[in-house]
gemmi code that builds the backbone of each chain (N, CA, C; Angstrom):
import gemmi

chains = {
    "A": [
        ("MET", (29.355, 219.212, 127.746), (29.384, 218.477, 126.674), (27.609, 217.834, 126.378)),
        ("ASN", (27.776, 218.377, 124.956), (26.426, 217.647, 124.367), (26.175, 216.718, 123.996)),
        ("LEU", (25.280, 215.950, 124.508), (24.978, 214.470, 124.008), (23.858, 214.470, 123.492)),
        ("THR", (23.742, 214.028, 122.101), (22.305, 213.323, 120.941), (21.734, 212.232, 122.014)),
        ("ARG", (20.448, 212.255, 122.168), (19.406, 211.042, 122.843), (20.933, 209.298, 122.298)),
        ("ARG", (20.318, 210.195, 120.386), (21.388, 208.505, 119.888), (22.280, 208.083, 120.519)),
        ("GLN", (23.592, 209.026, 121.081), (24.583, 209.276, 121.856), (24.654, 208.586, 123.102)),
        ("MET", (24.049, 209.495, 123.477), (23.197, 208.818, 125.234), (22.964, 207.141, 125.731)),
        ("LEU", (22.231, 207.171, 124.499), (21.802, 205.625, 124.700), (22.967, 204.776, 124.409)),
        ("ARG", (23.953, 205.338, 122.641), (25.000, 204.316, 123.029), (25.711, 203.804, 124.011)),
        ("ALA", (25.860, 205.606, 124.753), (26.799, 205.100, 125.417), (26.752, 204.379, 126.964)),
        ("SER", (25.457, 204.618, 127.264), (24.677, 204.220, 128.247), (24.871, 202.420, 128.014)),
        ("VAL", (24.865, 202.075, 126.950), (24.459, 200.102, 126.311), (26.457, 199.785, 126.695)),
        ("GLY", (27.204, 201.244, 126.633), (28.848, 200.726, 126.000), (28.799, 200.281, 127.727)),
        ("VAL", (28.454, 201.179, 128.999), (28.935, 200.959, 130.228), (28.158, 199.986, 130.961)),
        ("ALA", (26.638, 199.475, 130.745), (26.245, 198.524, 130.686), (26.991, 197.134, 130.235)),
        ("ALA", (27.261, 197.208, 128.844), (28.178, 195.926, 128.926), (29.196, 195.654, 129.757)),
        ("ALA", (30.018, 197.030, 129.783), (31.732, 196.796, 130.516), (31.076, 196.363, 131.859)),
        ("GLY", (29.591, 196.230, 132.479), (29.378, 196.455, 133.655), (29.296, 194.444, 133.436)),
        ("VAL", (28.494, 194.010, 132.321), (27.890, 192.825, 132.749), (29.756, 191.774, 132.291)),
        ("PHE", (29.867, 192.077, 131.039), (31.379, 191.645, 130.594), (32.707, 191.734, 132.057)),
        ("GLY", (32.653, 193.099, 132.102), (34.133, 193.082, 132.767), (34.568, 192.667, 133.931)),
        ("PHE", (32.655, 192.575, 134.528), (33.605, 191.739, 136.460), (33.228, 189.954, 135.593)),
        ("ALA", (31.888, 189.918, 135.330), (30.956, 188.529, 135.507), (32.514, 187.424, 134.914)),
        ("LEU", (33.386, 187.840, 133.420), (33.617, 186.946, 132.842), (35.127, 186.620, 133.315)),
        ("PRO", (35.849, 187.567, 134.184), (37.345, 187.060, 133.870), (37.619, 186.274, 135.593)),
        ("ALA", (35.611, 186.362, 136.531), (35.678, 185.555, 137.444), (35.703, 184.125, 137.300)),
        ("ALA", (34.783, 184.029, 136.374), (34.593, 182.537, 135.257), (36.018, 181.487, 135.157)),
        ("ALA", (36.041, 180.101, 135.416), (36.847, 179.493, 134.585), (36.790, 178.952, 133.231)),
        ("THR", (37.692, 178.944, 132.984), (37.177, 178.597, 130.868), (37.928, 177.085, 131.312)),
        ("PRO", (37.877, 177.033, 129.831), (38.474, 175.477, 129.786), (39.362, 175.406, 129.132)),
        ("GLU", (40.213, 176.426, 128.930), (41.768, 176.224, 128.581), (42.189, 177.048, 129.996)),
        ("ALA", (41.801, 177.276, 131.209), (42.032, 176.998, 132.545), (42.328, 176.273, 132.929)),
        ("THR", (41.174, 174.897, 132.393), (40.712, 173.330, 132.667), (41.949, 172.774, 132.465)),
        ("ALA", (42.121, 172.647, 130.951), (43.738, 172.424, 130.658), (44.698, 172.035, 131.083)),
        ("GLU", (45.115, 173.708, 131.480), (46.129, 173.592, 132.169), (46.122, 173.123, 133.264)),
        ("SER", (44.956, 172.976, 134.201), (45.154, 172.176, 135.268), (45.613, 171.020, 135.300)),
        ("ILE", (44.764, 170.039, 134.094), (45.121, 169.334, 134.220), (46.357, 168.604, 133.703)),
        ("LYS", (46.731, 169.158, 132.348), (48.374, 168.917, 132.530), (49.390, 169.246, 133.795)),
        ("LYS", (48.604, 170.325, 134.618), (49.546, 170.496, 135.886), (49.705, 168.977, 136.517)),
        ("PHE", (48.430, 168.139, 136.992), (47.748, 167.235, 137.264), (48.434, 165.726, 136.190)),
        ("THR", (48.256, 165.796, 135.414), (49.069, 164.440, 134.608), (50.523, 164.965, 134.830)),
        ("GLY", (51.203, 166.304, 134.485), (52.830, 166.282, 134.700), (53.207, 166.266, 132.955)),
        ("GLY", (51.598, 166.206, 132.192), (52.060, 166.880, 130.682), (51.417, 165.498, 130.113)),
        ("ALA", (51.407, 164.216, 130.837), (50.963, 162.877, 129.987), (49.733, 164.050, 129.160)),
        ("ASP", (49.217, 163.369, 128.368), (47.817, 163.222, 127.755), (46.740, 162.382, 127.863)),
        ("PRO", (45.296, 162.855, 128.486), (45.040, 161.808, 128.862), (43.974, 160.803, 128.394)),
        ("VAL", (44.278, 160.235, 128.101), (43.276, 159.032, 127.544), (41.632, 159.075, 127.514)),
        ("SER", (41.291, 159.571, 127.160), (39.911, 160.150, 126.892), (38.435, 158.448, 126.606)),
        ("GLY", (37.484, 158.393, 127.413), (36.755, 156.599, 127.994), (37.560, 155.701, 128.256)),
        ("GLY", (36.645, 154.635, 128.142), (38.204, 153.045, 128.743), (37.738, 153.000, 130.140)),
        ("ASN", (37.935, 153.216, 131.173), (38.381, 152.563, 131.964), (37.642, 153.728, 133.523)),
        ("LEU", (37.772, 154.789, 133.144), (37.091, 155.765, 134.293), (35.675, 156.060, 133.450)),
        ("THR", (34.513, 155.735, 134.329), (33.439, 156.585, 134.447), (33.554, 157.243, 135.115)),
        ("LEU", (32.646, 158.734, 134.424), (32.000, 159.822, 135.459), (30.607, 159.830, 134.814)),
        ("THR", (29.736, 160.117, 136.209), (28.688, 159.621, 135.936), (28.330, 161.234, 136.928)),
        ("ALA", (26.728, 162.507, 135.881), (26.642, 162.843, 136.731), (25.453, 162.973, 135.927)),
        ("PRO", (23.758, 163.896, 136.461), (23.207, 163.985, 136.203), (23.513, 165.299, 134.990)),
        ("GLU", (22.174, 164.581, 133.163), (22.279, 165.081, 132.000), (21.913, 166.417, 132.153)),
        ("ILE", (20.744, 166.754, 133.757), (20.472, 168.064, 133.541), (19.751, 168.616, 135.942)),
        ("ALA", (20.563, 169.165, 135.687), (20.207, 169.511, 137.345), (19.768, 170.621, 137.453)),
        ("GLU", (18.476, 170.480, 138.217), (17.500, 171.580, 138.492), (17.897, 172.701, 139.971)),
        ("ASN", (18.884, 172.231, 140.468), (19.570, 172.695, 141.664), (21.169, 172.671, 141.194)),
        ("GLY", (21.666, 173.717, 140.550), (22.788, 173.824, 140.650), (23.807, 173.712, 142.276)),
        ("ASN", (23.238, 174.052, 143.139), (24.075, 173.489, 144.674), (24.179, 172.400, 144.787)),
        ("THR", (23.680, 171.642, 144.543), (23.657, 170.207, 144.991), (23.721, 169.048, 144.088)),
        ("VAL", (24.554, 169.124, 143.327), (24.971, 168.173, 142.109), (25.382, 166.957, 142.368)),
        ("PRO", (24.978, 165.482, 142.371), (25.874, 164.448, 142.565), (26.544, 164.107, 141.537)),
        ("VAL", (27.461, 163.404, 141.764), (28.645, 163.186, 140.586), (29.216, 161.951, 141.312)),
        ("GLU", (29.330, 160.878, 141.190), (30.148, 159.697, 140.470), (31.389, 159.175, 139.600)),
        ("ILE", (32.356, 158.949, 140.145), (33.486, 158.487, 139.614), (33.592, 156.983, 139.741)),
        ("ALA", (33.955, 156.101, 138.552), (34.284, 154.977, 138.954), (35.739, 154.197, 138.027)),
        ("VAL", (37.063, 153.720, 138.498), (37.915, 153.921, 137.459), (37.614, 152.388, 137.546)),
        ("ASP", (38.560, 151.378, 136.495), (38.356, 150.097, 136.646), (39.715, 149.881, 136.809)),
        ("SER", (40.449, 149.386, 138.038), (41.955, 148.735, 138.040), (41.310, 147.658, 138.998)),
        ("PRO", (42.537, 147.054, 138.788), (42.991, 145.995, 139.563), (42.912, 146.393, 141.193)),
        ("MET", (43.950, 147.685, 141.143), (43.756, 147.987, 142.911), (44.777, 147.254, 143.609)),
        ("THR", (45.902, 146.502, 143.257), (46.673, 146.169, 144.049), (47.657, 147.003, 144.389)),
        ("ASP", (48.685, 146.268, 144.804), (50.613, 146.982, 145.590), (50.973, 148.174, 144.770)),
        ("ASP", (50.441, 147.301, 142.529), (51.662, 147.512, 142.085), (50.836, 148.091, 140.949)),
        ("ASP", (49.370, 148.128, 140.919), (49.009, 148.648, 140.007), (47.752, 149.252, 140.392)),
        ("TYR", (47.061, 150.501, 140.660), (46.249, 150.493, 141.335), (45.750, 152.459, 141.279)),
        ("VAL", (44.805, 152.518, 141.399), (44.673, 154.370, 141.108), (44.827, 154.761, 142.583)),
        ("GLU", (46.340, 156.375, 141.634), (46.833, 157.136, 142.386), (45.393, 158.200, 143.073)),
        ("SER", (45.474, 158.991, 141.892), (43.633, 160.102, 142.430), (43.189, 160.433, 141.123)),
        ("VAL", (42.549, 160.590, 141.908), (41.106, 161.338, 140.800), (40.492, 162.457, 140.888)),
        ("VAL", (41.359, 163.152, 140.234), (40.182, 164.900, 140.372), (39.016, 164.975, 139.371)),
        ("ILE", (39.006, 166.367, 139.430), (37.190, 166.916, 139.108), (37.317, 167.803, 138.755)),
        ("TYR", (36.494, 168.609, 137.719), (37.160, 170.091, 137.122), (35.736, 170.751, 136.473)),
        ("ALA", (35.387, 171.592, 137.264), (33.925, 172.030, 136.428), (34.421, 173.164, 135.509)),
        ("GLU", (34.466, 173.202, 134.762), (34.949, 174.171, 133.883), (34.506, 175.733, 133.741)),
        ("GLY", (33.143, 175.903, 133.839), (32.294, 177.340, 134.112), (32.647, 178.065, 135.185)),
        ("ASN", (32.677, 176.821, 136.061), (32.852, 177.607, 137.785), (33.915, 178.277, 137.991)),
        ("PRO", (33.427, 179.848, 138.873), (34.657, 180.465, 139.422), (35.827, 179.993, 139.676)),
        ("ASN", (35.506, 178.728, 139.416), (37.328, 178.204, 140.181), (37.514, 176.916, 139.686)),
        ("PRO", (37.675, 175.956, 138.121), (37.608, 174.916, 138.001), (37.710, 174.038, 139.078)),
        ("ASP", (38.343, 173.533, 140.033), (38.603, 172.992, 140.876), (37.789, 172.533, 141.677)),
        ("VAL", (36.742, 171.566, 141.567), (36.064, 170.755, 142.560), (36.430, 169.482, 144.043)),
        ("VAL", (37.328, 168.703, 143.088), (37.586, 168.142, 144.372), (38.756, 166.862, 143.845)),
        ("VAL", (39.878, 166.785, 144.696), (41.091, 165.142, 144.474), (40.531, 164.261, 145.312)),
        ("PHE", (40.432, 162.958, 144.126), (40.046, 161.777, 145.633), (41.639, 161.495, 145.534)),
        ("HIS", (42.119, 160.826, 146.736), (43.042, 160.104, 146.469), (42.455, 158.754, 147.439)),
        ("PHE", (43.445, 157.340, 146.556), (43.148, 156.041, 146.648), (43.922, 155.403, 147.089)),
        ("THR", (44.605, 154.491, 147.749), (45.116, 153.676, 147.926), (44.395, 151.915, 148.394)),
        ("PRO", (46.350, 151.502, 148.164), (45.270, 150.034, 147.513), (43.715, 149.564, 148.766)),
        ("MET", (44.085, 149.653, 149.559), (43.662, 149.392, 150.929), (42.114, 149.752, 150.192)),
        ("SER", (41.532, 151.086, 149.290), (40.313, 150.990, 149.086), (39.645, 150.041, 147.981)),
        ("GLY", (40.276, 149.179, 147.423), (39.302, 148.049, 147.213), (39.178, 148.019, 146.125)),
        ("ALA", (38.476, 149.743, 145.088), (37.886, 149.951, 144.328), (38.754, 151.523, 144.167)),
        ("ALA", (38.064, 151.703, 143.229), (38.480, 152.932, 142.342), (37.186, 154.016, 142.294)),
        ("VAL", (36.133, 154.189, 143.908), (35.253, 154.461, 143.083), (34.507, 155.901, 144.463)),
        ("ALA", (33.777, 156.902, 143.908), (33.769, 158.394, 144.827), (32.610, 158.435, 144.521)),
        ("LYS", (31.610, 159.106, 145.375), (30.824, 159.955, 145.301), (30.550, 160.649, 146.207)),
        ("THR", (30.246, 161.647, 145.740), (30.229, 163.110, 146.505), (29.102, 164.238, 145.979)),
        ("ARG", (28.752, 165.335, 146.437), (27.824, 166.377, 145.781), (28.425, 167.337, 145.119)),
        ("MET", (28.770, 168.442, 144.519), (28.961, 169.545, 144.086), (28.116, 170.141, 143.597)),
        ("ARG", (28.702, 171.839, 143.423), (28.151, 173.370, 143.373), (28.916, 173.390, 141.912)),
        ("LEU", (27.279, 173.675, 140.712), (27.778, 173.902, 139.487), (27.109, 175.329, 139.399)),
        ("ALA", (27.719, 176.470, 138.925), (27.258, 178.379, 138.790), (26.548, 178.007, 137.836)),
        ("LYS", (26.483, 177.206, 136.136), (25.816, 177.170, 134.822), (25.941, 176.083, 134.336)),
        ("THR", (25.305, 176.296, 133.017), (25.694, 174.636, 132.394), (26.818, 174.915, 131.976)),
        ("GLN", (27.897, 173.895, 131.921), (29.116, 173.410, 131.838), (29.369, 171.724, 131.314)),
        ("ASN", (30.600, 171.961, 131.179), (31.024, 170.910, 131.332), (31.835, 169.838, 132.522)),
        ("VAL", (31.625, 168.984, 133.291), (32.640, 168.844, 134.363), (33.289, 167.620, 133.933)),
        ("VAL", (34.575, 167.615, 134.022), (36.009, 167.217, 133.405), (36.351, 165.906, 134.942)),
        ("ALA", (36.717, 165.055, 134.345), (37.416, 163.705, 135.352), (38.401, 163.278, 134.709)),
        ("VAL", (39.955, 163.196, 135.705), (41.217, 162.830, 135.269), (41.599, 162.040, 136.195)),
        ("ALA", (41.886, 160.471, 136.036), (42.332, 159.169, 136.291), (43.891, 159.844, 136.952)),
        ("LYS", (44.224, 159.250, 137.241), (45.968, 159.254, 137.751), (46.735, 157.626, 137.774)),
        ("THR", (46.861, 156.765, 137.104), (47.059, 155.284, 138.099), (48.950, 155.228, 138.435)),
        ("SER", (49.132, 154.368, 139.482), (50.486, 154.601, 140.157), (51.513, 153.812, 138.945)),
        ("THR", (50.638, 153.211, 137.435), (51.530, 153.141, 136.587), (52.209, 154.050, 135.381)),
        ("GLY", (51.653, 155.030, 135.786), (51.231, 156.115, 134.755), (50.319, 156.487, 133.983)),
        ("GLN", (49.267, 155.526, 133.972), (48.960, 155.764, 132.798), (46.771, 156.969, 133.037)),
        ("VAL", (46.655, 157.288, 132.480), (45.217, 158.572, 132.361), (44.759, 158.579, 131.809)),
        ("PHE", (44.051, 158.965, 132.367), (42.273, 158.969, 131.171), (41.306, 159.991, 132.418)),
        ("MET", (40.461, 159.930, 131.036), (39.439, 161.355, 131.488), (38.058, 161.463, 130.988)),
        ("ASP", (36.980, 161.407, 131.389), (35.865, 161.490, 131.321), (34.945, 163.067, 131.421)),
        ("LYS", (34.307, 162.985, 130.593), (34.109, 164.286, 130.192), (32.332, 164.215, 129.954)),
        ("LYS", (31.313, 165.174, 130.351), (30.075, 164.929, 131.059), (29.644, 166.460, 131.016)),
        ("GLU", (28.205, 166.555, 130.377), (28.080, 167.824, 130.197), (26.623, 167.910, 130.518)),
        ("VAL", (26.482, 169.144, 131.713), (25.451, 168.857, 132.865), (24.622, 170.279, 132.562)),
        ("LYS", (23.404, 170.325, 132.250), (22.189, 171.248, 132.147), (22.086, 172.227, 133.681)),
        ("VAL", (22.564, 172.626, 134.190), (21.812, 173.324, 135.336), (20.974, 174.544, 135.048)),
        ("THR", (19.463, 174.562, 136.219), (19.039, 175.381, 135.871), (19.071, 176.339, 136.661)),
        ("ILE", (18.988, 176.651, 137.623), (19.477, 177.494, 138.985), (20.705, 177.328, 139.041)),
        ("GLY", (21.484, 178.543, 139.228), (23.160, 178.194, 139.473), (23.493, 178.061, 141.183)),
        ("GLY", (24.852, 177.280, 140.837), (24.847, 177.484, 142.727), (26.300, 178.060, 143.111)),
        ("CYS", (26.341, 178.895, 142.974), (27.328, 179.882, 143.742), (27.090, 181.106, 144.004)),
        ("GLY", (25.640, 181.359, 144.662), (25.227, 182.240, 145.785), (25.172, 183.863, 144.621)),
        ("GLY", (25.573, 184.702, 145.357), (25.772, 185.464, 144.517), (24.267, 186.784, 144.303)),
    ],
    "B": [
        ("MET", (34.243, 175.950, 164.916), (32.726, 176.025, 165.045), (31.964, 174.983, 165.797)),
        ("ASP", (31.009, 175.509, 166.027), (29.360, 174.550, 167.144), (28.824, 173.848, 166.294)),
        ("ASN", (28.168, 172.867, 166.851), (27.591, 171.965, 166.022), (27.538, 171.142, 164.530)),
        ("ILE", (29.117, 170.772, 165.175), (29.418, 170.221, 163.879), (29.061, 168.748, 164.181)),
        ("LYS", (28.583, 168.013, 163.193), (27.962, 166.952, 163.791), (28.595, 165.136, 162.866)),
        ("PRO", (29.580, 165.043, 162.839), (29.867, 163.566, 161.626), (28.912, 162.305, 161.440)),
        ("ARG", (28.643, 161.874, 160.402), (27.818, 161.132, 160.358), (28.175, 160.059, 159.830)),
        ("VAL", (28.195, 158.842, 160.157), (29.112, 157.668, 158.937), (28.363, 156.460, 158.930)),
        ("LYS", (28.476, 156.225, 158.063), (28.104, 154.490, 157.878), (28.830, 153.611, 157.406)),
        ("VAL", (29.158, 152.363, 158.472), (30.227, 151.626, 157.848), (29.570, 150.671, 158.558)),
        ("PRO", (29.482, 149.118, 157.877), (28.888, 147.971, 158.049), (29.991, 147.627, 159.318)),
        ("LYS", (28.567, 146.467, 159.860), (29.298, 146.237, 161.472), (29.981, 145.330, 161.569)),
        ("SER", (30.190, 144.444, 160.392), (30.992, 143.032, 160.285), (31.434, 143.038, 158.375)),
        ("ALA", (31.807, 142.253, 158.138), (32.471, 142.128, 156.820), (32.883, 140.623, 156.655)),
        ("SER", (32.903, 139.915, 155.481), (33.858, 138.967, 155.698), (35.275, 139.023, 155.352)),
        ("ALA", (37.007, 138.553, 155.555), (37.738, 139.159, 155.435), (38.114, 139.099, 153.905)),
        ("GLY", (38.579, 139.963, 153.323), (38.989, 140.258, 152.135), (37.493, 140.899, 151.828)),
        ("ASP", (36.724, 141.194, 151.916), (35.394, 141.640, 151.073), (35.476, 143.592, 150.700)),
        ("ILE", (35.150, 143.855, 150.115), (34.680, 145.570, 149.716), (34.124, 145.708, 150.118)),
        ("ILE", (33.926, 146.689, 151.003), (32.476, 147.322, 151.882), (32.600, 148.665, 151.291)),
        ("GLN", (31.277, 149.409, 151.564), (30.658, 150.735, 150.787), (30.349, 151.300, 152.427)),
        ("ILE", (31.436, 152.722, 152.324), (31.470, 153.460, 153.789), (30.849, 154.781, 152.681)),
        ("LYS", (29.504, 155.675, 153.712), (29.122, 156.633, 153.496), (29.202, 158.007, 154.829)),
        ("THR", (29.860, 159.001, 154.008), (29.724, 160.112, 154.880), (29.228, 160.990, 154.908)),
        ("LEU", (28.897, 161.568, 156.414), (28.400, 163.694, 156.067), (28.722, 163.918, 156.933)),
        ("ILE", (28.905, 165.290, 157.310), (29.571, 165.814, 158.122), (28.467, 167.547, 157.778)),
        ("ASN", (27.615, 168.101, 158.337), (26.615, 169.682, 158.404), (27.594, 170.177, 158.839)),
        ("HIS", (28.128, 171.094, 157.510), (29.259, 172.202, 157.667), (28.798, 173.454, 157.122)),
        ("PRO", (28.254, 174.554, 156.710), (27.846, 175.275, 155.310), (29.094, 175.590, 154.059)),
        ("MET", (29.719, 174.566, 153.958), (31.222, 174.957, 153.133), (30.820, 176.906, 152.488)),
        ("GLU", (30.781, 177.579, 153.430), (30.887, 179.018, 153.055), (32.663, 179.148, 151.966)),
        ("SER", (31.648, 179.420, 150.420), (32.573, 179.139, 149.255), (33.713, 180.931, 148.942)),
        ("GLY", (33.285, 181.621, 150.010), (33.564, 182.959, 149.449), (33.617, 183.533, 148.142)),
        ("LEU", (32.553, 183.387, 147.575), (32.145, 183.951, 146.832), (31.183, 184.834, 146.734)),
        ("ARG", (30.174, 184.011, 148.103), (28.599, 184.884, 148.194), (28.972, 186.001, 149.049)),
        ("LYS", (28.233, 187.161, 148.886), (27.880, 188.399, 149.644), (26.793, 188.327, 150.596)),
        ("GLY", (27.668, 189.125, 151.464), (26.279, 188.741, 153.186), (25.072, 190.373, 152.602)),
        ("LYS", (24.637, 190.886, 153.209), (23.656, 191.499, 153.433), (24.333, 192.860, 153.184)),
        ("ASP", (25.475, 192.916, 153.655), (25.852, 194.377, 153.519), (27.564, 194.875, 152.719)),
        ("GLY", (27.177, 193.959, 151.982), (27.583, 193.845, 150.385), (28.985, 193.291, 150.647)),
        ("ASN", (29.238, 193.177, 151.684), (30.465, 192.394, 151.793), (31.304, 190.922, 151.635)),
        ("PRO", (32.081, 190.569, 150.781), (31.935, 189.203, 150.370), (31.588, 188.255, 151.827)),
        ("ILE", (31.443, 187.274, 152.140), (31.448, 186.783, 153.245), (32.831, 185.883, 153.126)),
        ("PRO", (33.669, 185.690, 154.310), (34.904, 185.206, 154.088), (34.778, 183.527, 153.687)),
        ("ARG", (36.122, 183.267, 152.969), (35.068, 181.011, 152.814), (35.975, 180.300, 153.683)),
        ("GLN", (34.693, 179.818, 154.588), (34.989, 178.830, 155.368), (34.833, 177.068, 154.652)),
        ("ILE", (35.127, 176.434, 154.520), (35.353, 175.025, 153.700), (35.920, 173.982, 154.698)),
        ("ILE", (35.519, 172.964, 154.557), (36.572, 171.627, 154.951), (37.634, 171.316, 154.146)),
        ("ASN", (38.767, 171.679, 154.168), (39.246, 171.521, 153.050), (40.070, 170.072, 153.144)),
        ("LYS", (40.026, 168.871, 153.659), (40.308, 168.015, 153.493), (39.772, 166.417, 153.980)),
        ("PHE", (39.714, 165.496, 153.729), (39.184, 164.382, 154.790), (39.684, 163.204, 154.359)),
        ("THR", (40.198, 162.898, 155.671), (40.926, 161.264, 155.502), (40.145, 159.985, 155.984)),
        ("CYS", (40.506, 159.389, 155.215), (39.862, 157.947, 156.235), (41.348, 156.758, 156.267)),
        ("GLU", (41.022, 156.473, 158.334), (42.378, 155.271, 158.244), (41.751, 154.020, 158.656)),
        ("PHE", (42.074, 153.097, 158.451), (42.359, 151.706, 158.577), (43.212, 151.046, 159.246)),
        ("ASN", (43.381, 151.239, 160.952), (44.045, 150.574, 161.634), (45.159, 151.316, 161.373)),
        ("GLY", (45.558, 152.781, 161.841), (46.718, 153.803, 161.196), (46.810, 153.923, 160.325)),
        ("LYS", (46.407, 153.180, 159.200), (46.952, 153.151, 157.267), (45.766, 153.664, 156.837)),
        ("THR", (46.590, 155.277, 155.583), (45.089, 155.396, 154.514), (44.672, 154.919, 153.718)),
        ("VAL", (43.642, 154.855, 153.947), (42.691, 154.229, 153.322), (42.497, 154.648, 151.772)),
        ("PHE", (41.549, 156.343, 152.099), (40.730, 156.883, 151.359), (40.914, 158.649, 152.189)),
        ("SER", (40.969, 159.592, 150.941), (41.677, 160.827, 151.165), (41.540, 161.948, 150.318)),
        ("CYS", (40.736, 162.872, 150.291), (40.154, 163.949, 149.396), (40.367, 164.957, 149.944)),
        ("ASP", (41.417, 165.897, 149.086), (41.165, 167.805, 149.010), (39.865, 167.933, 148.731)),
        ("LEU", (39.097, 168.757, 149.210), (37.977, 169.735, 148.940), (37.737, 170.715, 148.689)),
        ("GLU", (36.917, 171.477, 147.489), (37.683, 172.762, 146.907), (36.011, 173.872, 147.667)),
        ("PRO", (36.100, 175.055, 147.205), (34.423, 175.329, 147.440), (33.739, 175.377, 147.418)),
        ("ALA", (33.770, 174.174, 145.896), (32.815, 173.404, 144.929), (31.974, 172.710, 144.741)),
        ("ILE", (32.114, 171.814, 146.446), (31.633, 171.050, 146.809), (30.665, 171.783, 147.731)),
        ("SER", (29.341, 171.185, 147.631), (27.854, 171.195, 148.591), (28.176, 171.555, 150.348)),
        ("ALA", (27.340, 172.938, 150.095), (26.668, 171.793, 151.538), (26.763, 170.968, 152.818)),
        ("ASN", (27.207, 170.827, 153.908), (27.305, 169.954, 153.770), (27.757, 168.610, 153.416)),
        ("PRO", (29.538, 167.787, 153.408), (29.536, 167.619, 152.454), (29.247, 165.681, 152.795)),
        ("TYR", (28.866, 165.410, 151.259), (28.786, 163.950, 151.938), (29.358, 163.843, 150.802)),
        ("LEU", (30.390, 162.038, 151.204), (30.961, 161.079, 150.537), (31.031, 159.966, 150.596)),
        ("GLU", (31.138, 159.240, 149.510), (31.164, 157.976, 149.785), (32.217, 157.347, 148.872)),
        ("PHE", (32.855, 155.993, 149.397), (34.249, 155.299, 148.759), (33.738, 154.235, 149.449)),
        ("SER", (34.965, 153.452, 148.911), (35.017, 151.979, 149.359), (36.550, 151.631, 150.504)),
        ("ALA", (35.835, 150.248, 150.858), (37.611, 149.696, 151.619), (37.640, 148.823, 152.074)),
        ("LYS", (38.944, 147.921, 151.342), (39.028, 146.335, 151.543), (39.012, 146.098, 153.136)),
        ("VAL", (38.662, 145.100, 153.462), (38.949, 144.718, 154.709), (39.501, 143.670, 155.297)),
        ("THR", (40.924, 143.622, 155.807), (41.401, 141.609, 155.704), (41.062, 141.555, 157.006)),
        ("GLU", (41.337, 142.713, 157.932), (41.297, 142.247, 159.631), (40.043, 143.014, 160.628)),
        ("PRO", (40.118, 142.732, 161.532), (38.754, 143.519, 162.339), (40.030, 144.770, 162.880)),
        ("GLY", (39.480, 145.960, 163.420), (39.920, 146.947, 163.931), (38.974, 148.419, 163.592)),
        ("THR", (39.322, 149.329, 163.582), (39.160, 150.624, 163.629), (38.774, 151.761, 162.963)),
        ("PHE", (37.771, 152.438, 161.735), (38.141, 153.162, 160.868), (38.261, 155.276, 161.485)),
        ("LYS", (39.043, 155.292, 161.197), (38.762, 156.733, 161.877), (38.969, 157.824, 160.606)),
        ("PHE", (37.851, 158.586, 160.730), (37.156, 159.522, 159.735), (37.630, 161.408, 160.189)),
        ("ILE", (38.248, 161.439, 159.857), (38.831, 163.085, 160.234), (38.764, 164.206, 159.156)),
        ("TRP", (37.867, 165.154, 159.368), (37.743, 166.086, 158.224), (38.350, 167.697, 159.281)),
        ("MET", (39.052, 168.315, 158.313), (39.973, 169.839, 158.694), (38.913, 170.667, 158.205)),
        ("ASP", (38.944, 171.383, 159.072), (38.288, 172.650, 158.587), (39.146, 173.980, 158.359)),
        ("ASP", (38.843, 174.940, 157.875), (39.062, 176.433, 157.185), (40.072, 176.901, 158.347)),
        ("ASP", (39.176, 177.005, 159.414), (39.680, 177.705, 160.328), (40.310, 176.753, 161.176)),
        ("GLY", (41.292, 175.400, 160.980), (41.777, 174.746, 161.350), (41.208, 173.798, 162.921)),
        ("SER", (39.715, 173.695, 162.884), (39.153, 172.745, 163.748), (39.540, 171.477, 162.881)),
        ("VAL", (39.842, 170.495, 163.739), (39.048, 169.271, 162.952), (38.904, 167.762, 163.943)),
        ("TYR", (37.814, 167.560, 162.614), (36.100, 166.634, 163.353), (36.825, 165.264, 163.199)),
        ("GLU", (36.435, 164.683, 164.267), (37.043, 163.134, 164.170), (35.604, 162.037, 164.735)),
        ("THR", (35.893, 160.840, 163.908), (34.595, 159.891, 164.528), (34.991, 158.891, 164.342)),
        ("GLU", (35.120, 157.873, 165.019), (35.702, 156.258, 164.803), (34.739, 155.342, 164.300)),
        ("ASN", (34.853, 154.287, 164.177), (33.856, 152.786, 163.868), (34.681, 152.040, 163.882)),
        ("LYS", (33.803, 150.609, 163.868), (34.881, 149.565, 164.614), (33.906, 148.562, 163.495)),
        ("ILE", (34.704, 148.055, 163.105), (34.359, 146.769, 162.188), (35.200, 144.965, 162.509)),
        ("ALA", (33.967, 143.947, 162.531), (34.617, 142.835, 163.150), (34.774, 141.870, 162.027)),
        ("ILE", (35.433, 141.217, 161.862), (35.417, 139.800, 160.737), (34.229, 138.858, 161.089)),
        ("LYS", (34.051, 138.272, 159.938), (32.580, 137.697, 160.173), (33.361, 135.972, 160.569)),
    ],
}
model = gemmi.Model(1)
for chain_id, residues in chains.items():
    chain = gemmi.Chain(chain_id)
    for i, (resn, *xyz) in enumerate(residues, 1):
        res = gemmi.Residue()
        res.name, res.seqid = resn, gemmi.SeqId(i, " ")
        for name, pos in zip(("N", "CA", "C"), xyz):
            atom = gemmi.Atom()
            atom.name, atom.element = name, gemmi.Element(name[0])
            atom.pos, atom.b_iso = gemmi.Position(*pos), 0.0
            res.add_atom(atom)
        chain.add_residue(res)
    model.add_chain(chain)
structure = gemmi.Structure()
structure.add_model(model)
structure.setup_entities()
């Protein structure tokens, strides 16, 4: 097979592109996958944005290996009305799930803080579910300078 | 795994009805399963997948951790104290190990 220089170049670019997109992209979660996970978590209920749930994360994270993140839900936390669980998703990570916090009335307040890994600049989403069936959501974009998924 | 040392910060005493803040840290690599070793093979996942905090035998707070949690997982949460008692903290490893620690709290 005789290839001209131009054909050869085109072919190699194609292979390189396949290398980058063919393997890197399917491994990453997408906002759609996250939306699906949220639906599964809420049982189909549409989350209400803003208000009772606050997600705190830095605007710019220099190191994606340890990004501090905090959630707080405004709730009376009584036996009849308390926050059951809060879940955090990272839309651009290889796997969008980050953590699920389970609260009880004995928690006193629905607040929790941890540190997470972010692969790249992306949206972090928190969804809260209360015992009365209310669902809240909050979203923050975090810019990541150095990704934290190894590799 | 060896050399896993859980560390917990709980106030020594509180007034009845107080909401106290609890901080926990455990040294653990939280190997995500996505990293590759020097030989090019993926390093198998090994993380703490569950954490539970109990007060006098009742669950106060628990969480399910995923590989997206940083190494040496740090958790901060709150608890309502109505009586003196003991907090028990339990971390569960992927390999089946369970790390535990306890802290007593008195009522002022």
